[in-house]
MDAnalysis code that builds the backbone (N, CA, C; Angstrom):
import MDAnalysis as mda
import numpy as np

u = mda.Universe.empty(408, n_residues=136, atom_resindex=np.repeat(np.arange(136), 3), trajectory=True)
u.add_TopologyAttr("name", ["N", "CA", "C"] * 136)
u.add_TopologyAttr("resid", np.arange(1, 137))
u.add_TopologyAttr("resname", ["MET", "THR", "HIS", "ARG", "TRP", "PRO", "ILE", "ARG", "VAL", "TYR", "TYR", "GLU", "ASP", "THR", "ASP", "LEU", "ALA", "GLY", "ILE", "VAL", "TYR", "TYR", "ALA", "ASN", "TYR", "LEU", "ARG", "PHE", "ILE", "GLU", "ARG", "ALA", "ARG", "SER", "GLU", "LEU", "VAL", "ARG", "ALA", "ALA", "GLY", "ILE", "ASP", "GLN", "VAL", "ALA", "LEU", "LYS", "ALA", "ALA", "GLY", "LEU", "VAL", "PHE", "VAL", "VAL", "ARG", "ARG", "LEU", "GLU", "ALA", "ASP", "TYR", "LEU", "SER", "PRO", "ALA", "ARG", "PHE", "ASP", "ASP", "GLN", "LEU", "GLU", "VAL", "HIS", "SER", "ARG", "LEU", "LEU", "GLU", "MET", "THR", "GLY", "ALA", "GLY", "PHE", "SER", "LEU", "SER", "GLN", "GLU", "ILE", "TRP", "ARG", "ASP", "GLN", "THR", "LEU", "VAL", "PHE", "ARG", "ALA", "VAL", "VAL", "TRP", "LEU", "VAL", "VAL", "ILE", "ASN", "ALA", "LYS", "GLY", "ARG", "VAL", "THR", "ARG", "LEU", "ALA", "ALA", "GLY", "LEU", "ARG", "ALA", "GLY", "LEU", "ASP", "ALA", "PHE", "THR", "ALA", "ASP", "VAL", "GLY", "ARG"])
u.atoms.positions = np.array([
    [119.319, 143.790, 105.466],
    [119.825, 143.061, 106.092],
    [118.976, 141.814, 106.945],
    [119.148, 140.652, 106.495],
    [117.749, 139.446, 106.826],
    [118.336, 139.200, 108.561],
    [117.646, 139.097, 109.480],
    [118.019, 138.494, 110.496],
    [117.693, 136.874, 110.570],
    [118.280, 136.043, 110.956],
    [117.891, 134.711, 110.591],
    [117.792, 133.908, 112.134],
    [117.034, 133.007, 112.395],
    [117.172, 132.515, 114.173],
    [116.043, 131.234, 113.790],
    [117.416, 130.229, 114.006],
    [116.945, 129.030, 113.990],
    [115.708, 128.104, 115.332],
    [114.918, 127.522, 114.796],
    [113.879, 127.062, 115.873],
    [113.470, 125.550, 115.607],
    [113.802, 124.601, 116.344],
    [113.309, 123.004, 115.988],
    [111.975, 123.086, 117.041],
    [111.110, 122.383, 116.344],
    [109.759, 122.178, 116.892],
    [109.889, 120.682, 117.588],
    [109.287, 121.018, 119.010],
    [109.409, 120.432, 119.937],
    [107.713, 119.593, 120.206],
    [107.771, 118.348, 120.499],
    [106.473, 117.762, 120.745],
    [105.776, 118.759, 121.441],
    [105.619, 119.162, 122.572],
    [104.907, 120.445, 122.995],
    [104.156, 121.670, 122.447],
    [104.953, 121.776, 121.041],
    [104.665, 122.847, 120.016],
    [103.661, 122.086, 119.036],
    [103.304, 121.098, 119.195],
    [102.343, 120.396, 118.184],
    [100.525, 120.035, 119.014],
    [100.112, 120.026, 118.074],
    [98.409, 119.775, 118.451],
    [98.157, 118.297, 118.562],
    [96.861, 117.657, 118.516],
    [96.521, 116.773, 117.903],
    [96.746, 116.175, 116.947],
    [96.761, 116.905, 115.894],
    [97.039, 115.976, 114.621],
    [98.641, 116.012, 114.538],
    [99.305, 116.677, 115.330],
    [101.055, 116.178, 114.816],
    [101.415, 117.472, 114.105],
    [100.684, 118.714, 114.322],
    [101.261, 119.798, 113.336],
    [101.407, 120.785, 114.647],
    [102.335, 122.017, 114.232],
    [102.468, 122.966, 114.961],
    [101.120, 123.570, 115.406],
    [100.896, 124.130, 116.407],
    [99.499, 124.782, 116.853],
    [99.670, 126.182, 116.569],
    [98.912, 126.351, 115.596],
    [98.682, 127.568, 115.554],
    [99.429, 129.054, 116.079],
    [98.945, 129.109, 117.415],
    [99.215, 130.333, 118.134],
    [101.013, 130.337, 118.568],
    [101.725, 128.817, 118.187],
    [102.925, 128.980, 118.632],
    [103.811, 129.329, 117.465],
    [103.534, 129.686, 116.307],
    [104.172, 130.540, 115.287],
    [104.434, 131.948, 115.717],
    [103.403, 132.288, 116.412],
    [103.543, 133.620, 116.835],
    [104.371, 133.625, 117.980],
    [104.736, 132.404, 118.890],
    [105.713, 132.520, 120.007],
    [107.302, 132.756, 119.096],
    [107.080, 131.469, 118.072],
    [108.291, 131.491, 117.242],
    [109.257, 132.984, 116.970],
    [108.078, 133.618, 116.239],
    [108.397, 134.884, 115.447],
    [109.019, 135.897, 116.698],
    [108.507, 135.955, 118.164],
    [108.208, 136.404, 119.222],
    [109.904, 136.373, 119.398],
    [110.271, 135.126, 119.893],
    [111.895, 134.895, 119.876],
    [112.349, 135.426, 119.047],
    [112.251, 135.185, 118.189],
    [113.098, 135.963, 116.708],
    [113.150, 137.070, 116.688],
    [112.225, 137.879, 117.190],
    [112.218, 139.296, 116.880],
    [113.092, 139.654, 118.164],
    [113.065, 139.060, 119.488],
    [113.741, 139.292, 120.545],
    [115.017, 139.708, 120.089],
    [115.631, 138.433, 119.360],
    [116.916, 138.175, 119.129],
    [117.392, 139.193, 118.297],
    [116.321, 139.719, 116.894],
    [116.738, 140.777, 116.397],
    [117.151, 142.133, 116.776],
    [116.151, 142.432, 118.125],
    [116.571, 143.624, 118.957],
    [117.501, 143.318, 119.607],
    [118.161, 141.857, 120.053],
    [119.435, 142.209, 120.729],
    [120.231, 142.202, 119.755],
    [120.513, 141.667, 118.629],
    [121.342, 141.632, 117.685],
    [121.341, 143.248, 117.280],
    [120.705, 143.977, 117.293],
    [120.646, 145.783, 116.799],
    [121.108, 146.218, 118.110],
    [121.761, 145.577, 118.778],
    [122.624, 146.267, 120.148],
    [121.357, 147.162, 120.996],
    [120.446, 146.839, 121.235],
    [119.028, 147.103, 122.004],
    [118.693, 146.344, 123.295],
    [119.340, 146.978, 124.518],
    [119.022, 146.039, 126.090],
    [117.817, 146.300, 126.045],
    [116.842, 145.361, 126.057],
    [115.252, 145.511, 126.789],
    [115.404, 145.981, 127.930],
    [116.145, 145.092, 128.843],
    [116.033, 145.198, 130.222],
    [116.233, 146.521, 130.797],
    [117.225, 147.591, 130.176],
    [117.440, 148.992, 130.186],
    [116.441, 149.494, 129.606],
    [116.117, 148.934, 128.748],
    [114.554, 149.960, 128.044],
    [113.827, 150.124, 129.174],
    [113.304, 148.899, 129.496],
    [112.270, 148.927, 130.721],
    [112.649, 149.485, 131.799],
    [113.787, 149.772, 132.288],
    [114.042, 150.226, 133.296],
    [113.751, 151.966, 133.137],
    [113.879, 152.374, 131.843],
    [113.547, 153.835, 131.436],
    [112.707, 153.862, 131.167],
    [111.253, 152.921, 131.520],
    [110.190, 153.147, 131.436],
    [109.582, 153.004, 129.784],
    [110.088, 152.266, 128.931],
    [109.911, 151.886, 127.676],
    [110.115, 150.375, 127.139],
    [108.574, 150.047, 126.406],
    [109.213, 148.752, 126.088],
    [108.304, 148.824, 124.667],
    [108.588, 147.849, 123.960],
    [108.269, 147.506, 122.621],
    [107.038, 146.795, 122.859],
    [105.592, 146.872, 122.443],
    [104.712, 146.520, 121.923],
    [104.215, 146.052, 120.733],
    [103.354, 145.038, 120.266],
    [102.661, 144.715, 119.333],
    [101.718, 145.336, 118.831],
    [101.475, 146.402, 117.962],
    [100.205, 146.851, 117.955],
    [99.440, 146.398, 116.662],
    [100.118, 145.552, 115.819],
    [99.012, 144.682, 114.646],
    [100.055, 143.822, 114.013],
    [99.185, 142.775, 113.592],
    [99.954, 141.616, 112.995],
    [99.163, 141.041, 112.126],
    [99.635, 140.569, 110.807],
    [98.953, 140.129, 109.850],
    [99.580, 138.763, 109.648],
    [99.082, 137.680, 109.701],
    [99.897, 136.394, 109.337],
    [99.208, 135.248, 108.374],
    [99.911, 134.472, 107.852],
    [99.419, 133.724, 106.598],
    [100.209, 132.203, 107.071],
    [99.080, 131.069, 107.479],
    [99.782, 129.710, 107.577],
    [99.763, 129.351, 106.313],
    [100.655, 129.318, 105.813],
    [100.869, 128.444, 104.276],
    [101.264, 126.802, 104.500],
    [102.135, 126.225, 105.007],
    [102.298, 124.960, 105.067],
    [102.475, 124.138, 106.490],
    [101.989, 123.607, 106.879],
    [102.415, 122.969, 108.104],
    [103.869, 122.560, 108.681],
    [103.931, 122.888, 109.711],
    [105.433, 122.176, 110.308],
    [104.798, 121.407, 111.416],
    [105.758, 120.252, 111.627],
    [105.860, 118.856, 111.937],
    [106.570, 118.897, 113.264],
    [106.556, 117.920, 114.250],
    [107.357, 117.880, 115.295],
    [108.872, 117.307, 114.844],
    [109.726, 117.669, 115.234],
    [111.259, 117.618, 115.000],
    [111.740, 118.652, 113.870],
    [110.854, 119.029, 113.219],
    [111.151, 120.187, 112.008],
    [112.350, 121.098, 112.381],
    [113.436, 121.224, 111.647],
    [114.220, 122.199, 111.769],
    [113.760, 123.768, 110.877],
    [113.214, 124.717, 111.735],
    [112.688, 125.771, 111.088],
    [113.834, 126.905, 111.452],
    [113.533, 127.920, 110.328],
    [114.473, 129.532, 110.417],
    [113.562, 130.470, 110.029],
    [113.741, 131.402, 111.173],
    [112.527, 132.674, 110.983],
    [113.667, 133.514, 110.536],
    [113.153, 134.302, 109.457],
    [113.454, 135.386, 108.835],
    [112.897, 136.487, 109.044],
    [113.809, 137.623, 109.502],
    [113.019, 138.910, 109.683],
    [113.911, 140.373, 109.154],
    [113.074, 140.662, 108.942],
    [113.736, 141.802, 108.201],
    [112.795, 143.295, 108.374],
    [113.209, 144.373, 108.717],
    [112.840, 145.743, 109.201],
    [112.037, 146.164, 107.519],
    [110.938, 146.545, 107.709],
    [110.430, 147.217, 106.632],
    [110.032, 148.556, 106.217],
    [109.637, 149.109, 107.696],
    [109.473, 150.827, 107.784],
    [109.788, 150.890, 109.110],
    [110.362, 152.295, 109.227],
    [110.461, 152.853, 110.753],
    [109.399, 153.934, 110.482],
    [108.511, 154.629, 111.568],
    [107.900, 155.474, 111.951],
    [108.575, 156.452, 112.925],
    [107.614, 157.529, 113.270],
    [108.339, 158.212, 114.815],
    [108.396, 157.190, 116.021],
    [107.280, 156.455, 115.831],
    [107.079, 155.986, 117.396],
    [107.114, 154.038, 117.265],
    [107.320, 153.445, 115.836],
    [107.244, 152.387, 115.850],
    [108.130, 151.947, 114.282],
    [107.813, 150.697, 114.207],
    [108.320, 149.954, 112.641],
    [107.593, 148.631, 112.767],
    [107.921, 148.375, 111.577],
    [107.214, 147.114, 111.125],
    [108.691, 146.236, 110.388],
    [107.792, 144.797, 110.902],
    [109.078, 143.593, 110.192],
    [108.210, 142.654, 109.322],
    [108.760, 142.278, 108.461],
    [108.543, 140.974, 107.484],
    [109.033, 139.824, 108.506],
    [108.493, 138.960, 109.154],
    [108.703, 137.661, 109.340],
    [108.482, 136.684, 108.684],
    [108.835, 135.871, 108.305],
    [108.710, 134.286, 107.539],
    [109.283, 133.183, 108.445],
    [108.630, 132.036, 108.137],
    [109.217, 130.929, 108.722],
    [109.762, 129.890, 107.649],
    [110.754, 129.298, 107.644],
    [111.030, 128.600, 106.791],
    [111.496, 127.345, 107.076],
    [111.230, 125.886, 106.171],
    [111.662, 124.845, 106.359],
    [112.335, 124.528, 105.149],
    [113.247, 124.132, 105.451],
    [114.633, 124.200, 103.986],
    [114.080, 125.342, 102.769],
    [113.655, 124.810, 102.046],
    [113.038, 125.448, 100.827],
    [111.883, 126.109, 100.732],
    [110.979, 125.726, 101.865],
    [109.228, 125.627, 101.984],
    [108.876, 127.091, 102.647],
    [108.381, 127.790, 102.267],
    [107.480, 128.618, 103.442],
    [106.423, 128.348, 104.164],
    [106.464, 128.518, 105.360],
    [105.338, 127.979, 106.174],
    [104.807, 128.843, 106.630],
    [105.311, 129.769, 107.041],
    [104.380, 131.046, 108.074],
    [105.055, 132.459, 107.445],
    [104.026, 133.287, 107.328],
    [104.672, 134.840, 106.781],
    [103.475, 135.725, 107.915],
    [104.382, 136.563, 108.236],
    [103.623, 137.408, 109.079],
    [104.219, 138.955, 108.536],
    [103.396, 139.966, 108.857],
    [103.707, 141.539, 109.017],
    [103.502, 142.146, 110.150],
    [104.259, 142.371, 111.044],
    [104.135, 142.949, 112.485],
    [104.530, 144.210, 112.757],
    [103.317, 144.970, 113.061],
    [103.733, 146.404, 113.466],
    [103.961, 146.513, 114.831],
    [104.837, 147.296, 115.292],
    [105.485, 147.473, 116.985],
    [105.887, 148.814, 117.232],
    [105.238, 149.129, 118.199],
    [105.390, 150.868, 118.697],
    [106.247, 150.870, 120.224],
    [106.587, 151.668, 120.549],
    [106.930, 152.087, 121.789],
    [106.386, 152.596, 122.748],
    [105.893, 151.886, 124.194],
    [105.371, 152.860, 124.512],
    [105.612, 153.047, 126.055],
    [105.540, 153.889, 126.960],
    [106.206, 154.726, 128.182],
    [105.358, 153.930, 129.168],
    [105.859, 154.256, 130.564],
    [105.168, 153.788, 131.667],
    [103.659, 153.863, 131.900],
    [103.336, 154.683, 131.331],
    [101.610, 155.002, 131.126],
    [100.728, 154.652, 130.217],
    [101.705, 153.898, 129.425],
    [101.005, 152.994, 128.298],
    [100.546, 153.801, 127.259],
    [101.405, 154.655, 126.953],
    [101.461, 156.022, 125.742],
    [102.308, 155.970, 124.767],
    [102.111, 155.623, 123.710],
    [102.981, 155.744, 122.316],
    [104.036, 156.926, 122.418],
    [105.017, 156.630, 122.130],
    [106.351, 157.817, 122.362],
    [107.174, 157.182, 121.043],
    [108.054, 158.390, 121.067],
    [108.877, 158.288, 119.928],
    [110.164, 157.200, 119.651],
    [110.650, 156.763, 119.010],
    [111.539, 155.901, 118.958],
    [113.138, 156.699, 119.103],
    [113.718, 156.712, 119.986],
    [114.985, 157.500, 120.265],
    [116.130, 157.098, 119.310],
    [116.781, 158.082, 118.853],
    [117.990, 157.931, 117.917],
    [118.509, 156.649, 117.739],
    [119.103, 156.074, 119.306],
    [119.632, 154.990, 119.725],
    [119.092, 153.803, 118.946],
    [117.802, 153.830, 119.454],
    [116.991, 152.540, 118.870],
    [116.899, 152.767, 117.324],
    [116.440, 153.564, 116.752],
    [116.620, 153.731, 115.031],
    [117.627, 153.425, 114.369],
    [118.724, 153.736, 114.719],
    [120.273, 153.274, 114.732],
    [120.438, 152.098, 114.404],
    [119.839, 151.176, 115.608],
    [120.329, 150.247, 115.839],
    [119.450, 149.096, 114.873],
    [118.027, 149.299, 114.738],
    [117.307, 148.493, 113.993],
    [117.342, 148.722, 112.302],
    [118.075, 150.176, 112.091],
    [118.257, 150.530, 110.746],
    [119.174, 149.409, 110.227],
    [119.843, 148.565, 110.552],
    [120.697, 147.705, 109.992],
    [120.052, 146.642, 109.613],
    [118.925, 146.231, 110.029],
    [117.774, 145.194, 109.372],
    [116.351, 145.735, 108.333],
    [117.187, 146.741, 108.073],
    [116.090, 147.307, 106.918],
    [116.171, 146.245, 105.518],
    [114.823, 145.928, 105.254],
    [114.740, 145.081, 104.080],
    [115.493, 145.426, 102.801],
    [116.438, 144.594, 102.314],
    [116.837, 145.209, 101.067],
    [115.819, 145.112, 99.927],
    [116.017, 146.171, 98.793],
    [115.246, 146.233, 97.663],
    [115.147, 144.816, 96.958],
    [114.021, 144.184, 96.638],
    [114.155, 143.126, 95.515],
    [114.171, 141.562, 96.438],
    [114.025, 141.663, 97.698],
    [114.078, 140.267, 98.519],
    [112.654, 140.250, 98.696],
])
């Protein structure tokens, strides 16, 4: 299943050229990841209280077409793979039928000491709903 999250481009998101500043795409996909985790039934506040947090371990990004002020975008996020301690996501930003940006993000769970720890069964079950469909 693909999680979809709408994003509107505001003036503050753009650079001097009037296009979205490159680092803001990472903010957009971060917001969409937070919403995907919420939709998966995972309470990140409770998770943090238990001494666990998700962190980005690696990210590959492609900037394909500029987005501009007032564009209505949509972030599409799909789970690609789960490992013992983390997972990877495909995240794409679309403007209508145009792919603007794409990234693959690898996340892991770390404990209060900053050490990578295993994904609990409840986290795995919630995220599993967003596994990428074959052929997409």
